[in-house]
C-alpha positions as CSV (number, residue, x, y, z in Angstrom):
1,M,103.3,27.9,-39.4
2,V,101.8,26.4,-36.5
3,K,102.0,28.0,-33.2
4,I,102.5,25.5,-30.2
5,Y,102.3,26.8,-26.7
6,I,103.5,23.9,-24.0
7,D,102.9,25.0,-20.7
8,A,105.7,23.2,-18.0
9,G,102.4,22.3,-15.0
10,H,103.3,24.0,-11.4
11,G,107.1,25.5,-11.1
12,G,108.9,28.0,-8.6
13,T,106.4,27.8,-5.1
14,D,103.9,25.7,-6.0
15,P,106.0,22.4,-6.5
16,G,102.6,20.2,-7.7
17,A,102.3,16.7,-6.4
18,V,105.6,15.3,-4.7
19,G,106.3,11.5,-3.9
20,N,109.8,8.7,-4.1
21,G,112.1,11.8,-4.1
22,L,110.3,13.5,-6.9
23,Q,108.7,16.9,-7.9
24,E,105.8,17.0,-10.7
25,K,107.3,21.3,-11.6
26,A,110.8,19.6,-12.3
27,L,109.4,16.8,-14.0
28,T,107.2,18.8,-16.4
29,L,110.3,21.2,-17.0
30,Q,112.1,18.0,-18.2
31,I,109.2,16.6,-20.8
32,A,108.5,20.2,-21.9
33,Q,112.4,21.1,-22.2
34,R,112.0,17.7,-24.6
35,V,109.3,18.7,-26.4
36,R,110.2,21.9,-27.7
37,E,113.9,20.4,-28.6
38,L,112.9,17.7,-30.5
39,L,110.0,20.3,-32.4
40,S,113.1,22.0,-33.0
41,N,113.2,19.8,-35.9
42,Y,109.9,20.7,-37.6
43,S,110.6,23.8,-39.8
44,N,106.9,24.7,-39.6
45,T,106.5,25.2,-36.2
46,E,106.9,28.2,-33.8
47,I,107.1,27.1,-30.0
48,R,106.5,29.4,-26.8
49,M,106.5,27.9,-23.5
50,S,104.8,29.5,-20.5
51,R,108.2,28.9,-18.3
52,T,111.8,27.8,-19.0
53,G,113.4,27.6,-15.8
54,D,111.8,27.3,-12.0
55,Q,109.5,30.3,-12.3
56,T,106.1,30.8,-10.3
57,L,103.0,31.5,-12.3
58,S,99.5,31.9,-12.3
59,L,97.3,29.1,-14.1
60,A,95.6,32.7,-16.0
61,Q,99.1,33.8,-16.1
62,R,99.4,31.0,-18.7
63,T,96.8,31.2,-20.7
64,N,96.4,34.4,-21.0
65,D,99.9,34.7,-22.1
66,A,99.4,31.6,-24.2
67,N,95.8,34.0,-25.9
68,S,98.0,36.7,-26.1
69,W,100.3,35.3,-28.3
70,G,97.8,33.6,-31.1
71,A,98.7,29.8,-30.1
72,D,96.9,27.3,-32.9
73,Y,97.6,24.4,-30.0
74,F,98.2,24.8,-26.0
75,L,99.5,22.0,-24.6
76,S,99.7,21.5,-20.2
77,I,102.2,18.6,-19.7
78,H,101.4,17.7,-15.8
79,I,102.3,14.4,-13.5
80,N,99.3,12.6,-11.5
81,A,99.3,11.6,-7.9
82,G,96.3,9.4,-5.6
83,G,97.3,6.1,-5.7
84,G,97.2,5.3,-9.3
85,T,99.0,4.0,-12.1
86,G,99.8,5.2,-15.9
87,Y,99.2,7.3,-18.0
88,E,95.8,10.0,-19.2
89,D,95.0,13.2,-21.0
90,Y,92.1,16.2,-21.1
91,I,89.9,18.2,-23.3
92,Y,87.1,21.2,-21.7
93,P,84.1,19.1,-21.6
94,G,81.1,19.6,-24.7
95,T,84.5,20.0,-26.6
96,S,84.4,18.9,-30.6
97,A,86.6,18.9,-33.0
98,P,88.7,19.6,-34.0
99,T,90.2,19.2,-30.5
100,T,88.8,15.7,-30.0
101,T,90.7,14.7,-33.0
102,Y,93.9,16.5,-31.4
103,Q,93.3,14.3,-28.4
104,N,92.5,10.9,-29.7
105,L,96.0,11.3,-31.8
106,I,98.2,13.0,-29.1
107,H,96.7,9.9,-27.4
108,E,97.6,7.4,-29.5
109,E,100.9,8.0,-30.8
110,I,102.0,8.4,-26.5
111,M,100.8,4.7,-26.1
112,K,102.7,3.4,-28.6
113,I,105.6,4.7,-27.1
114,V,105.5,4.5,-23.1
115,D,105.0,2.5,-21.3
116,F,102.0,3.5,-18.8
117,R,98.8,1.8,-18.7
118,D,96.3,3.5,-20.5
119,R,94.1,5.0,-18.1
120,G,91.9,6.2,-20.7
121,K,91.3,10.0,-22.3
122,K,88.8,12.1,-20.5
123,T,87.5,15.3,-20.2
124,G,87.4,17.9,-17.6
125,N,87.1,21.5,-15.7
126,F,90.5,22.6,-15.8
127,H,91.3,26.2,-15.6
128,V,93.9,25.9,-18.8
129,L,91.2,24.1,-20.9
130,R,88.2,26.2,-20.2
131,E,90.3,29.5,-20.7
132,T,92.4,29.0,-23.7
133,K,91.1,30.9,-26.6
134,M,92.8,27.5,-28.9
135,P,92.3,23.6,-28.6
136,A,93.9,22.6,-25.8
137,I,95.1,19.1,-23.8
138,L,96.2,18.2,-20.6
139,T,98.1,15.0,-19.7
140,E,99.2,13.4,-16.8
141,N,102.3,11.0,-17.4
142,G,102.2,8.7,-14.3
143,F,101.6,9.0,-10.5
144,I,104.5,10.6,-8.9
145,D,103.4,9.2,-5.7
146,T,103.4,5.1,-7.0
147,V,106.8,3.4,-6.9
148,A,106.5,1.9,-9.8
149,D,105.1,4.7,-12.5
150,A,108.1,7.3,-10.0
151,N,110.7,4.3,-11.2
152,K,110.5,5.0,-14.4
153,L,110.7,9.3,-14.0
154,K,113.5,8.4,-12.9
155,Q,115.2,7.2,-16.4
156,A,115.7,10.1,-18.7
157,F,115.1,7.8,-21.9
158,F,111.9,7.6,-20.2
159,I,111.2,11.5,-19.7
160,L,112.6,11.5,-23.7
161,A,109.6,8.3,-25.3
162,I,107.3,10.9,-23.2
163,A,108.2,13.5,-25.0
164,Q,108.4,11.6,-28.1
165,G,105.4,10.8,-27.7
166,H,104.1,14.3,-27.2
167,V,106.0,15.1,-30.0
168,N,104.9,12.4,-33.0
169,G,101.1,13.5,-31.8
170,L,101.5,16.8,-32.8
171,V,103.3,16.3,-36.6
172,R,100.3,14.0,-36.9
173,A,97.5,16.7,-35.6
174,F,99.6,19.3,-37.4
175,G,101.8,17.5,-40.2
176,L,104.5,19.1,-39.0
177,K,107.0,19.2,-41.7
178,K,111.4,17.9,-40.9
179,A,112.5,20.9,-41.4
180,T,116.1,17.9,-43.0
181,A,115.7,15.1,-44.0
182,S,119.2,13.9,-45.0
183,K,120.2,13.9,-41.4
184,P,119.9,12.1,-38.5
185,A,118.4,14.8,-35.3
186,K,121.5,15.8,-33.4
187,P,120.8,15.7,-29.6
188,T,121.1,18.6,-27.7
189,G,123.6,18.2,-25.9
190,S,125.3,15.3,-23.6
191,L,123.8,14.2,-20.4
192,V,126.4,14.0,-17.7
193,H,126.4,12.5,-14.0
194,T,127.4,13.6,-11.1
195,V,128.2,10.3,-8.8
196,V,127.1,9.5,-5.8
197,K,127.6,7.1,-2.9
198,G,126.9,3.6,-4.8
199,D,127.0,4.3,-7.7
200,T,127.8,1.6,-10.2
201,F,127.8,0.8,-13.9
202,W,125.2,-1.3,-13.6
203,S,122.7,1.3,-11.3
204,L,123.2,3.8,-13.8
205,S,122.4,2.3,-16.8
206,Q,119.2,1.2,-15.1
207,K,118.7,5.1,-13.8
208,Y,119.7,6.3,-17.2
209,G,117.7,4.0,-19.7
210,T,121.0,2.6,-21.2
211,T,123.6,-0.3,-21.1
212,V,126.9,-1.2,-19.3
213,A,128.5,-1.5,-22.1
214,N,127.6,1.9,-23.6
215,L,128.6,3.4,-20.5
216,K,132.1,1.6,-20.1
217,K,132.2,3.2,-24.2
218,L,131.7,6.6,-22.9
219,N,133.8,6.8,-19.7
220,P,137.1,5.0,-21.2
221,G,139.8,4.5,-18.3
222,V,137.0,4.4,-15.5
223,N,137.6,1.8,-13.4
224,E,134.0,0.5,-12.8
225,K,134.9,-1.0,-9.0
226,S,136.3,2.4,-7.8
227,I,134.5,5.0,-9.4
228,K,135.4,8.2,-7.6
229,V,131.8,9.8,-5.8
230,G,131.9,13.4,-7.1
231,S,133.2,12.6,-10.4
232,K,131.7,13.0,-14.0
233,L,130.4,10.0,-16.0
234,N,128.7,11.0,-19.5
235,I,125.5,9.4,-19.6
236,T,125.1,9.6,-23.5
237,A,128.1,12.4,-24.7
238,G,126.2,13.1,-27.8
239,G,124.2,10.3,-29.0
240,I,125.9,6.9,-30.0
241,Y,125.6,6.1,-33.2
242,H,125.7,2.7,-35.2
243,T,126.5,1.5,-39.4
244,V,124.1,-1.1,-40.6
245,K,125.0,-3.9,-40.8
246,K,123.7,-7.6,-42.5
247,G,120.8,-9.2,-40.4
248,D,120.5,-6.0,-38.5
249,T,116.9,-5.0,-37.7
250,V,115.9,-1.5,-35.2
251,S,114.2,-3.7,-32.8
252,Q,117.7,-5.4,-32.3
253,L,119.4,-2.1,-31.9
254,A,117.3,-0.7,-29.5
255,K,117.5,-3.8,-27.2
256,K,121.5,-3.9,-27.8
257,H,121.5,-0.2,-26.9
258,G,118.9,0.2,-24.3
259,S,116.5,2.3,-27.0
260,A,113.2,2.1,-27.9
261,I,112.8,1.8,-31.8
262,Q,110.1,4.6,-31.4
263,Q,112.7,7.1,-30.5
264,I,115.1,5.1,-33.5
265,R,112.8,5.3,-36.2
266,S,112.7,9.4,-34.9
267,W,116.1,10.1,-34.5
268,N,116.5,8.7,-38.4
269,G,113.8,9.5,-39.9
270,L,112.4,5.7,-40.8
271,D,109.9,5.0,-42.6
272,A,106.7,3.3,-40.9
273,N,108.2,-0.1,-41.8
274,Y,111.7,0.7,-39.9
275,T,113.4,0.1,-43.1
276,I,117.5,0.4,-43.1
277,R,119.9,-0.4,-45.5
278,V,123.9,-2.3,-45.2
279,G,126.3,0.7,-44.7
280,Q,123.3,3.3,-43.2
281,V,124.3,5.2,-40.5
282,L,122.0,5.3,-37.6
283,R,121.3,7.3,-34.1
284,V,120.7,4.3,-32.3
285,L,121.7,5.9,-28.6
C-alpha cells in the first residue's frame, strides 16, 4: 500500500497568491480534490489530505501530520505569482533518488497533458520539502497574476488536466494499479453552473473547456437566447459517453467533445497507443 499525502497549499486566513479574480487557496484545493478522486481508482493507495476545506494550517501542522501518519510521499500543490508564466516543480536541494526520480516522472507527465510553458525542474529550501521525512515535491501550477495562465486556471477541465498529470506521474512513480479495469471510471459528480448576467452557451463552453453542442445536449429545453440569471445549467452531468464507430480516433473524439486525449485514455484505461475498437463505449467528457 502506497500512502500519499496531498497538501493543498494555503487556506483559511492565508489566501496565498491572488490575481485576476482568483485565489491560490481555492485553486490548490480544487486540484488536490481532483487528485484524490482520480487516485481513488487505484487499489494500492491510501490517501490523506492536509485539508479538505478552507482551513487555516501552519506549515508545521502539515509536515507533522504527514510524518506521524507515515506517508510514503508528500505532494504539495501551489499556484505561482510574480509575473511569469508556466509550470515548475521543486524538491529539496541535494536530494538524490528516489526523490529525483519521482520529480522527473511527475514533471514529465504533467507537461504531457497540461498546456503550460515548461519552466523546468528545480530545488528549493521550502519547509514542506525540508521537514518531511519522506520524498516530497512542491508543484507550481501556473501564474495567478498572468492573464493567460489565469484564464486557463478558470476552466474546470484545465484543473482536471493538471490533476490528471499529477496522478499519471504518481502512477508511474509507484506502480499504482487500477482497482477495476473492466469499466470506465465514472465521474464523481455533476458540475453545475449558476447563471450570471452575460452568460451564453458560447462563453460557458470557453470557461469550462467543453462545447456548445454538449451544453445544449445536457440542458434540453433551455432557450440559449434567454438563459435566466440564477438558473442552474449542467456542465458535465456525470460524463458523456460515445459508442465507437468505424473511422473514429481518440484525437477526433477529444477535439469534438473538448476533452484532452490523455483524459479519454485515463477514463477508459486505454493502452499507450490509444487503441479503440468499433462498438466500444468510451467516456469522452
